[in-house]
DSSP file (Angstrom, degrees, kcal/mol; ACC not computed):
  #  RESIDUE AA STRUCTURE BP1 BP2  ACC     N-H-->O    O-->H-N    N-H-->O    O-->H-N    TCO  KAPPA ALPHA  PHI   PSI    X-CA   Y-CA   Z-CA
    1    1 A M              0   0    0      0, 0.0    37,-0.0     0, 0.0     0, 0.0   0.000 360.0 360.0 360.0 142.3  232.8  276.3  -73.5
    2    2 A L        -     0   0    0      1,-0.1    32,-0.0     2,-0.1    36,-0.0  -0.506 360.0-134.9 -75.6 143.3  230.2  278.6  -74.9
    3    3 A P  S    S+     0   0    0      0, 0.0     2,-0.3     0, 0.0    -1,-0.1   0.637  87.6  42.1 -73.8 -12.4  229.2  278.1  -78.5
    4    4 A I  S    S-     0   0    0    116,-0.1     2,-0.3    30,-0.1    -2,-0.1  -0.877  71.9-139.0-130.5 162.8  229.4  281.8  -79.3
    5    5 A E    >>  -     0   0    0     -2,-0.3     3,-1.1     1,-0.1     4,-0.8  -0.752  34.1-107.3-112.5 164.5  231.7  284.7  -78.5
    6    6 A K  H >> S+     0   0    0     -2,-0.3     4,-1.6     1,-0.3     3,-0.6   0.826 119.8  64.3 -63.2 -29.5  230.8  288.2  -77.5
    7    7 A D  H 3> S+     0   0    0      1,-0.2     4,-2.6     2,-0.2    -1,-0.3   0.832  94.8  60.5 -60.5 -30.4  231.9  289.3  -80.9
    8    8 A D  H <> S+     0   0    0     -3,-1.1     4,-2.4     2,-0.2    -1,-0.2   0.841  99.9  54.6 -66.1 -32.3  229.1  287.2  -82.3
    9    9 A I  H <X S+     0   0    0     -4,-0.8     4,-2.3    -3,-0.6     5,-0.2   0.945 109.7  47.4 -62.9 -46.8  226.6  289.3  -80.4
   10   10 A V  H  X S+     0   0    0     -4,-1.6     4,-2.5     1,-0.2    -2,-0.2   0.947 113.7  46.7 -58.2 -50.8  228.1  292.4  -82.1
   11   11 A L  H  X S+     0   0    0     -4,-2.6     4,-2.6     1,-0.2    -1,-0.2   0.877 110.4  53.0 -62.7 -38.6  228.0  290.8  -85.5
   12   12 A C  H  X S+     0   0    0     -4,-2.4     4,-2.1     2,-0.2    -1,-0.2   0.939 111.4  45.0 -62.6 -47.6  224.4  289.5  -85.1
   13   13 A V  H  X S+     0   0    0     -4,-2.3     4,-1.7     1,-0.2    -2,-0.2   0.909 113.6  50.6 -64.1 -41.4  223.1  293.0  -84.1
   14   14 A L  H  < S+     0   0    0     -4,-2.5     4,-0.5    -5,-0.2    -1,-0.2   0.896 108.3  52.3 -64.1 -39.8  225.0  294.6  -87.0
   15   15 A Q  H >< S+     0   0    0     -4,-2.6     3,-1.1     1,-0.2     4,-0.4   0.902 109.7  48.8 -63.8 -39.8  223.6  292.0  -89.5
   16   16 A E  H >X S+     0   0    0     -4,-2.1     3,-1.0     1,-0.2     4,-0.9   0.850 106.0  59.9 -66.0 -31.3  220.1  292.8  -88.3
   17   17 A G  T 3< S+     0   0    0     -4,-1.7    86,-0.3     1,-0.2    -1,-0.2   0.544  84.3  78.4 -75.1  -7.2  221.0  296.5  -88.7
   18   18 A L  T <4 S+     0   0    0     -3,-1.1    -1,-0.2    -4,-0.5    -2,-0.2   0.831 103.2  36.0 -67.0 -30.7  221.7  296.1  -92.4
   19   19 A D  T <4 S-     0   0    0     -3,-1.0     2,-0.3    -4,-0.4    -2,-0.2   0.794 131.4 -26.3 -92.6 -31.8  218.0  296.1  -93.1
   20   20 A D  S  < S-     0   0    0     -4,-0.9    -1,-0.3     0, 0.0    83,-0.2  -0.955  83.5 -56.5-168.1 174.8  216.6  298.6  -90.6
   21   21 A W        -     0   0    0     -2,-0.3     2,-0.5    81,-0.1    81,-0.2  -0.375  54.6-129.4 -65.5 152.3  217.2  300.2  -87.2
   22   22 A V  E     -A  101   0A   0     79,-2.7    79,-3.0    -5,-0.1     2,-0.1  -0.916  12.7-127.5-112.8 125.6  217.5  297.6  -84.4
   23   23 A M  E >>  -A  100   0A   0     -2,-0.5     3,-1.8    77,-0.2     4,-0.7  -0.415  22.6-120.8 -68.5 147.0  215.5  297.9  -81.2
   24   24 A I  H 3> S+     0   0    0     75,-1.9     4,-2.4     1,-0.3     5,-0.2   0.756 108.7  74.9 -60.8 -23.8  217.6  297.8  -78.1
   25   25 A D  H 3> S+     0   0    0     74,-0.2     4,-2.8     1,-0.2    -1,-0.3   0.846  89.7  58.1 -55.1 -35.6  215.5  294.7  -77.1
   26   26 A T  H <> S+     0   0    0     -3,-1.8     4,-2.2     2,-0.2    -1,-0.2   0.935 107.7  44.2 -63.4 -47.2  217.5  292.7  -79.7
   27   27 A L  H  X S+     0   0    0     -4,-0.7     4,-2.4     1,-0.2     5,-0.2   0.915 113.4  51.4 -64.5 -42.4  220.8  293.5  -78.0
   28   28 A I  H  X S+     0   0    0     -4,-2.4     4,-2.6     1,-0.2    -2,-0.2   0.931 109.9  50.5 -59.2 -45.4  219.4  292.8  -74.6
   29   29 A G  H  X S+     0   0    0     -4,-2.8     4,-2.2     1,-0.2    -2,-0.2   0.913 111.5  46.2 -61.3 -44.6  218.1  289.5  -75.7
   30   30 A R  H  X S+     0   0    0     -4,-2.2     4,-2.0     1,-0.2    -1,-0.2   0.894 114.3  48.3 -66.0 -38.6  221.4  288.4  -77.2
   31   31 A C  H  X S+     0   0    0     -4,-2.4     4,-2.8     2,-0.2    -2,-0.2   0.862 109.1  53.9 -68.5 -35.1  223.2  289.5  -74.1
   32   32 A R  H  X S+     0   0    0     -4,-2.6     4,-2.5    -5,-0.2    -2,-0.2   0.914 107.5  50.5 -64.6 -42.4  220.7  287.7  -71.9
   33   33 A E  H  X S+     0   0    0     -4,-2.2     4,-1.5     2,-0.2    -2,-0.2   0.923 112.6  46.9 -60.1 -44.1  221.3  284.4  -73.9
   34   34 A W  H  X S+     0   0    0     -4,-2.0     4,-2.5     1,-0.2     3,-0.3   0.940 111.7  50.7 -61.8 -47.4  225.1  284.9  -73.4
   35   35 A A  H  X S+     0   0    0     -4,-2.8     4,-2.6     1,-0.2     5,-0.3   0.878 106.7  54.0 -61.4 -39.6  224.7  285.6  -69.7
   36   36 A E  H  < S+     0   0    0     -4,-2.5    -1,-0.2     1,-0.2    -2,-0.2   0.868 114.9  41.0 -63.2 -35.6  222.5  282.6  -69.1
   37   37 A Q  H  < S+     0   0    0     -4,-1.5    -2,-0.2    -3,-0.3    -1,-0.2   0.828 123.4  37.5 -79.4 -33.7  225.2  280.4  -70.6
   38   38 A S  H  < S-     0   0    0     -4,-2.5    -2,-0.2    -5,-0.2    -3,-0.2   0.685  98.7-124.8 -95.8 -19.8  228.2  282.1  -69.1
   39   39 A G     <  +     0   0    0     -4,-2.6    -3,-0.1     1,-0.3    -4,-0.1   0.466  66.0 134.1  85.4   0.5  226.9  282.9  -65.6
   40   40 A E        -     0   0    0     -5,-0.3    -1,-0.3    -6,-0.3     2,-0.3  -0.399  66.4 -93.7 -78.4 160.9  227.7  286.6  -66.1
   41   41 A A     >  -     0   0    0      1,-0.1     4,-2.2    -3,-0.1     5,-0.2  -0.567  27.0-133.2 -74.7 137.4  225.3  289.4  -65.2
   42   42 A V  H  > S+     0   0    0     -2,-0.3     4,-3.1     1,-0.2     5,-0.2   0.920 105.4  53.2 -56.8 -47.1  223.1  290.5  -68.1
   43   43 A R  H  > S+     0   0    0      1,-0.2     4,-2.7     2,-0.2    -1,-0.2   0.893 109.2  49.2 -59.2 -41.3  223.8  294.2  -67.4
   44   44 A G  H  > S+     0   0    0      2,-0.2     4,-2.3     1,-0.2    -1,-0.2   0.914 113.1  45.8 -65.0 -43.7  227.5  293.7  -67.4
   45   45 A V  H  X S+     0   0    0     -4,-2.2     4,-2.6     2,-0.2     5,-0.2   0.939 114.2  49.5 -63.4 -46.9  227.5  291.8  -70.7
   46   46 A F  H  X S+     0   0    0     -4,-3.1     4,-3.0     1,-0.2     5,-0.3   0.935 112.1  46.9 -57.7 -49.5  225.2  294.4  -72.3
   47   47 A T  H  X S+     0   0    0     -4,-2.7     4,-2.5    -5,-0.2    -1,-0.2   0.902 113.0  49.5 -62.7 -41.5  227.3  297.3  -71.1
   48   48 A E  H  X S+     0   0    0     -4,-2.3     4,-2.0    -5,-0.2    -1,-0.2   0.929 114.7  43.7 -62.5 -46.1  230.5  295.7  -72.4
   49   49 A V  H  X S+     0   0    0     -4,-2.6     4,-2.4     2,-0.2    -2,-0.2   0.925 115.2  47.8 -68.7 -44.5  229.0  294.9  -75.8
   50   50 A L  H  X S+     0   0    0     -4,-3.0     4,-2.5    -5,-0.2     5,-0.2   0.915 111.0  51.8 -63.2 -41.8  227.4  298.3  -76.2
   51   51 A R  H  X S+     0   0    0     -4,-2.5     4,-3.1    -5,-0.3     5,-0.2   0.913 110.2  49.5 -59.4 -42.3  230.6  300.0  -75.2
   52   52 A R  H  X S+     0   0    0     -4,-2.0     4,-2.4     1,-0.2    -2,-0.2   0.931 111.4  48.4 -61.6 -45.7  232.5  298.0  -77.7
   53   53 A M  H  <>S+     0   0    0     -4,-2.4     5,-3.0     1,-0.2     6,-1.0   0.881 116.7  42.3 -65.1 -38.5  230.0  298.8  -80.5
   54   54 A L  H ><5S+     0   0    0     -4,-2.5     3,-1.3     3,-0.2    -2,-0.2   0.911 114.1  50.5 -73.8 -43.1  230.1  302.6  -79.6
   55   55 A S  H 3<5S+     0   0    0     -4,-3.1    -2,-0.2     1,-0.3    -3,-0.2   0.873 112.3  47.0 -62.8 -38.0  233.9  302.7  -79.1
   56   56 A D  T 3<5S-     0   0    0     -4,-2.4    -1,-0.3    -5,-0.2    -2,-0.2   0.407 112.7-123.7 -83.8   2.7  234.5  301.0  -82.5
   57   57 A E  T < 5S+     0   0    0     -3,-1.3    50,-0.4    -5,-0.1    49,-0.4   0.883  70.8 132.2  55.8  43.9  231.9  303.4  -84.0
   58   58 A L      < +     0   0    0     -5,-3.0    46,-2.4    -6,-0.2     2,-0.3   0.735  68.8  16.1 -93.2 -28.1  229.8  300.5  -85.3
   59   59 A V  E     -B  103   0A   0     -6,-1.0     2,-0.4    44,-0.3    44,-0.2  -0.922  60.7-142.9-140.3 164.8  226.5  301.9  -84.1
   60   60 A V  E     -B  102   0A   0     42,-2.1    42,-2.5    -2,-0.3     2,-0.3  -0.987  20.1-135.4-125.8 139.0  224.8  305.0  -82.9
   61   61 A V  E     +B  101   0A   0     -2,-0.4    11,-3.1    11,-0.3     2,-0.3  -0.734  44.1 130.0 -90.9 143.9  222.1  305.0  -80.1
   62   62 A G  E     -BC 100  71A   0     38,-2.1    38,-3.2    -2,-0.3     2,-0.3  -0.941  44.8-106.5-167.9-170.7  219.0  307.1  -80.7
   63   63 A D  E     - C   0  70A   0      7,-1.9     7,-3.0    -2,-0.3     2,-0.5  -0.884  28.9-108.1-132.8 167.9  215.3  307.1  -80.6
   64   64 A L  E     + C   0  69A   0     -2,-0.3     2,-0.2     5,-0.2     5,-0.2  -0.834  40.6 164.3-101.5 128.2  212.5  307.2  -83.2
   65   65 A R  E >   - C   0  68A   0      3,-2.9     3,-2.2    -2,-0.5     0, 0.0  -0.713  56.8 -78.4-128.1-179.4  210.6  310.4  -83.7
   66   66 A G  T 3  S+     0   0    0      1,-0.3     3,-0.1    -2,-0.2    -2,-0.0   0.826 130.2  48.1 -52.4 -36.6  208.3  311.6  -86.4
   67   67 A E  T 3  S-     0   0    0      1,-0.3     2,-0.4     0, 0.0    -1,-0.3   0.442 119.5-105.1 -88.3   1.1  211.2  312.6  -88.7
   68   68 A G  E <  S+C   65   0A   0     -3,-2.2    -3,-2.9     2,-0.0     2,-0.4  -0.898  74.7   7.8 119.2-146.0  212.9  309.2  -88.2
   69   69 A F  E     -C   64   0A   0     -2,-0.4     2,-0.5    -5,-0.2    -5,-0.2  -0.620  57.2-163.5 -82.1 129.2  216.0  308.2  -86.2
   70   70 A T  E     -C   63   0A   0     -7,-3.0    -7,-1.9    -2,-0.4    -2,-0.0  -0.959  17.9-132.2-116.0 115.9  217.4  310.9  -83.9
   71   71 A D  E     -C   62   0A   0     -2,-0.5     2,-0.6    -9,-0.2    -9,-0.3  -0.320  10.8-130.9 -63.7 143.0  221.0  310.2  -82.7
   72   72 A W        -     0   0    0    -11,-3.1   -11,-0.3     2,-0.0     2,-0.3  -0.883  30.1-155.1 -89.7 121.1  221.8  310.6  -79.0
   73   73 A V        +     0   0    0     -2,-0.6     2,-0.2   -13,-0.1   -13,-0.0  -0.668  40.0  78.4 -99.1 154.3  224.9  312.7  -78.8
   74   74 A G  S    S-     0   0    0     -2,-0.3    -2,-0.0     4,-0.0     2,-0.0  -0.766  81.1 -39.1 140.0 176.1  227.4  312.8  -76.1
   75   75 A R     >  -     0   0    0     -2,-0.2     4,-2.5     1,-0.1     5,-0.2  -0.318  59.5-110.7 -66.1 154.5  230.4  310.9  -74.7
   76   76 A I  H  > S+     0   0    0      1,-0.2     4,-2.8     2,-0.2     5,-0.2   0.907 118.5  51.7 -56.2 -45.8  230.2  307.1  -74.7
   77   77 A D  H  > S+     0   0    0      1,-0.2     4,-2.3     2,-0.2    -1,-0.2   0.885 110.6  49.2 -60.4 -38.1  229.9  306.9  -70.9
   78   78 A D  H  > S+     0   0    0      2,-0.2     4,-2.3    -3,-0.2    -1,-0.2   0.908 112.0  47.6 -67.9 -41.9  227.0  309.4  -71.0
   79   79 A V  H  X S+     0   0    0     -4,-2.5     4,-2.5     2,-0.2    -2,-0.2   0.932 113.2  48.0 -65.3 -45.1  225.1  307.6  -73.7
   80   80 A I  H  X S+     0   0    0     -4,-2.8     4,-2.7     1,-0.2    -2,-0.2   0.914 111.4  51.3 -62.1 -42.1  225.6  304.2  -72.0
   81   81 A G  H  X S+     0   0    0     -4,-2.3     4,-2.4    -5,-0.2    -1,-0.2   0.910 109.8  49.4 -60.1 -42.6  224.4  305.8  -68.7
   82   82 A R  H  X S+     0   0    0     -4,-2.3     4,-2.3     2,-0.2    -2,-0.2   0.906 111.2  49.6 -63.4 -42.0  221.3  307.2  -70.4
   83   83 A V  H  X S+     0   0    0     -4,-2.5     4,-2.8     2,-0.2     5,-0.2   0.942 111.6  48.5 -61.4 -47.5  220.5  303.8  -72.0
   84   84 A E  H  X S+     0   0    0     -4,-2.7     4,-2.6     1,-0.2    -2,-0.2   0.900 111.1  49.6 -63.0 -41.5  220.9  302.1  -68.6
   85   85 A V  H  X S+     0   0    0     -4,-2.4     4,-1.6     2,-0.2    -1,-0.2   0.929 112.9  47.6 -62.0 -44.4  218.7  304.6  -66.8
   86   86 A E  H  X S+     0   0    0     -4,-2.3     4,-0.6     1,-0.2    -2,-0.2   0.920 113.2  47.6 -63.1 -43.4  216.0  304.2  -69.5
   87   87 A L  H ><>S+     0   0    0     -4,-2.8     5,-3.1     1,-0.2     3,-0.9   0.866 105.7  58.5 -68.0 -35.4  216.2  300.4  -69.4
   88   88 A D  H ><5S+     0   0    0     -4,-2.6     3,-1.6     1,-0.3    -1,-0.2   0.891 101.2  57.4 -57.6 -38.3  216.0  300.5  -65.6
   89   89 A G  H 3<5S+     0   0    0     -4,-1.6    -1,-0.3     1,-0.3    -2,-0.2   0.729 111.3  41.7 -65.0 -21.9  212.7  302.3  -66.0
   90   90 A F  T X<5S-     0   0    0     -3,-0.9     3,-1.5    -4,-0.6    -1,-0.3   0.208 114.7-115.0-106.3  12.4  211.4  299.3  -68.1
   91   91 A D  T < 5S-     0   0    0     -3,-1.6    -3,-0.2     1,-0.3    -2,-0.1   0.850  70.8 -64.0  53.0  36.3  213.0  296.7  -65.7
   92   92 A W  T 3 <S+     0   0    0     -5,-3.1    -1,-0.3    -8,-0.1    -4,-0.1   0.756 126.3  96.3  59.9  29.6  215.2  295.8  -68.7
   93   93 A N    <   +     0   0    0     -3,-1.5    -1,-0.1    -6,-0.4   -68,-0.0  -0.527  41.6 161.9-140.3  69.6  212.2  294.7  -70.8
   94   94 A P    >   -     0   0    0      0, 0.0     3,-1.4     0, 0.0    -1,-0.1   0.699  30.6-151.3 -72.9 -20.8  211.4  297.7  -72.9
   95   95 A R  T 3  S-     0   0    0      1,-0.3    -2,-0.0     2,-0.1   -72,-0.0   0.925  74.6 -47.0  48.9  54.6  209.3  295.9  -75.6
   96   96 A M  T 3  S+     0   0    0      3,-0.1    -1,-0.3     1,-0.1     4,-0.0   0.548 119.7 107.7  70.2  10.2  210.2  298.4  -78.3
   97   97 A A  S <  S+     0   0    0     -3,-1.4    -2,-0.1    -7,-0.0     2,-0.1   0.350  70.0  58.0 -99.0   6.1  209.5  301.4  -76.0
   98   98 A S  S    S-     0   0    0      1,-0.3   -15,-0.0    -8,-0.0   -73,-0.0  -0.223  97.0 -42.9-117.5-154.8  213.1  302.4  -75.5
   99   99 A C        -     0   0    0    -16,-0.1   -75,-1.9   -36,-0.1    -1,-0.3  -0.134  48.6-143.8 -75.0 170.3  216.1  303.5  -77.7
  100  100 A W  E     -AB  23  62A   0    -38,-3.2   -38,-2.1   -77,-0.2     2,-0.4  -0.794   8.7-123.6-129.4 167.8  217.2  302.0  -80.9
  101  101 A L  E     -AB  22  61A   0    -79,-3.0   -79,-2.7    -2,-0.3     2,-0.5  -0.948  16.6-165.4-117.4 138.8  220.5  301.2  -82.7
  102  102 A R  E     - B   0  60A   0    -42,-2.5   -42,-2.1    -2,-0.4   -81,-0.1  -0.991  23.1-124.7-122.6 125.7  221.5  302.5  -86.1
  103  103 A N  E     - B   0  59A   0     -2,-0.5   -44,-0.3   -86,-0.3     2,-0.2  -0.380  20.7-141.2 -62.8 143.4  224.5  301.0  -87.9
  104  104 A T     >  -     0   0    0    -46,-2.4     4,-2.5     1,-0.1     5,-0.2  -0.425  35.3 -95.5 -87.6 176.6  227.2  303.4  -89.0
  105  105 A D  H  > S+     0   0    0      1,-0.2     4,-2.4     2,-0.2     5,-0.1   0.900 130.2  52.0 -59.7 -39.1  228.9  302.9  -92.4
  106  106 A A  H  > S+     0   0    0    -49,-0.4     4,-2.3     2,-0.2    -1,-0.2   0.879 108.6  50.7 -65.4 -37.4  231.7  301.0  -90.5
  107  107 A G  H  > S+     0   0    0    -50,-0.4     4,-2.4   -49,-0.3    -2,-0.2   0.910 110.8  48.1 -65.5 -42.7  229.0  298.8  -88.9
  108  108 A D  H  X S+     0   0    0     -4,-2.5     4,-2.5     2,-0.2     5,-0.2   0.919 111.2  51.4 -62.1 -43.2  227.5  298.0  -92.2
  109  109 A E  H  X S+     0   0    0     -4,-2.4     4,-1.8     1,-0.2    -2,-0.2   0.921 111.4  46.4 -61.6 -44.8  230.9  297.2  -93.7
  110  110 A L  H  X S+     0   0    0     -4,-2.3     4,-0.9     2,-0.2    -1,-0.2   0.924 112.0  51.3 -64.1 -43.9  231.7  294.8  -90.9
  111  111 A A  H >< S+     0   0    0     -4,-2.4     3,-0.6     1,-0.2     4,-0.3   0.906 112.6  45.6 -60.5 -41.9  228.4  293.1  -91.1
  112  112 A R  H >< S+     0   0    0     -4,-2.5     3,-1.1     1,-0.2    -1,-0.2   0.821 103.6  64.9 -70.1 -30.3  228.7  292.6  -94.8
  113  113 A S  H 3< S+     0   0    0     -4,-1.8    -1,-0.2     1,-0.3    -2,-0.2   0.750 101.3  48.9 -68.0 -23.4  232.3  291.3  -94.5
  114  114 A V  T << S-     0   0    0     -4,-0.9    -1,-0.3    -3,-0.6     3,-0.2   0.504 100.5-148.2 -95.0  -4.0  231.3  288.2  -92.6
  115  115 A G    <   -     0   0    0     -3,-1.1     2,-1.0    -4,-0.3    -1,-0.2  -0.225  45.6 -39.5  72.9-162.6  228.6  287.3  -95.0
  116  116 A D  S    S+     0   0    0      1,-0.2    -1,-0.2    -4,-0.1     3,-0.1  -0.544  80.7 136.6-101.5  65.3  225.4  285.5  -94.1
  117  117 A R        -     0   0    0     -2,-1.0    -1,-0.2    -3,-0.2     6,-0.1   0.499  62.3-115.9 -92.6  -3.6  226.7  283.1  -91.6
  118  118 A G        -     0   0    0     -3,-0.2    -1,-0.2     1,-0.1  -106,-0.0   0.046  18.1-100.2  84.7 160.0  223.9  283.5  -89.0
  119  119 A C  S    S+     0   0    0      1,-0.1  -107,-0.2  -107,-0.1    -1,-0.1   0.909  98.0  22.1 -86.3 -46.2  224.1  284.9  -85.5
  120  120 A W  S >  S-     0   0    0   -116,-0.1     3,-1.8  -108,-0.1    -1,-0.1  -0.776  86.5-103.7-119.7 162.2  224.2  281.8  -83.4
  121  121 A P  T 3  S+     0   0    0      0, 0.0    -1,-0.0     0, 0.0  -117,-0.0   0.810 122.7  45.9 -56.6 -29.5  225.2  278.2  -84.2
  122  122 A D  T 3         0   0    0      1,-0.2    -4,-0.1    -4,-0.0    -3,-0.0   0.366 360.0 360.0 -98.6   6.7  221.5  277.2  -84.3
  123  123 A D    <         0   0    0     -3,-1.8    -1,-0.2    -6,-0.1    -5,-0.1   0.479 360.0 360.0 -75.0 360.0  220.3  280.2  -86.4
């Protein structure tokens, strides 16, 4: 059995988002850790978790420009497709050169509701 659940990935990213915007690399890294333990494909785990976060209106995807965070608007499938195309261009290793995540008010509320329990069992 895995020591974490996919919900823990969501909570971890949301907790990091309480302080600042979260680079997409963070979500990829957590999904990669899950995939290595579970045998699932990283891309599938990533897409499932991101879809959940967007569907539940916990985060917004966007990029950083001179004026700050700019939301990517569109249907969830379109936003996920745009993220995947961008990540494909970086071979899924963007090193801060791709999109970012911004918590919504609902994401902040959920992150605060679980307290400071850490993301993974060894955090």
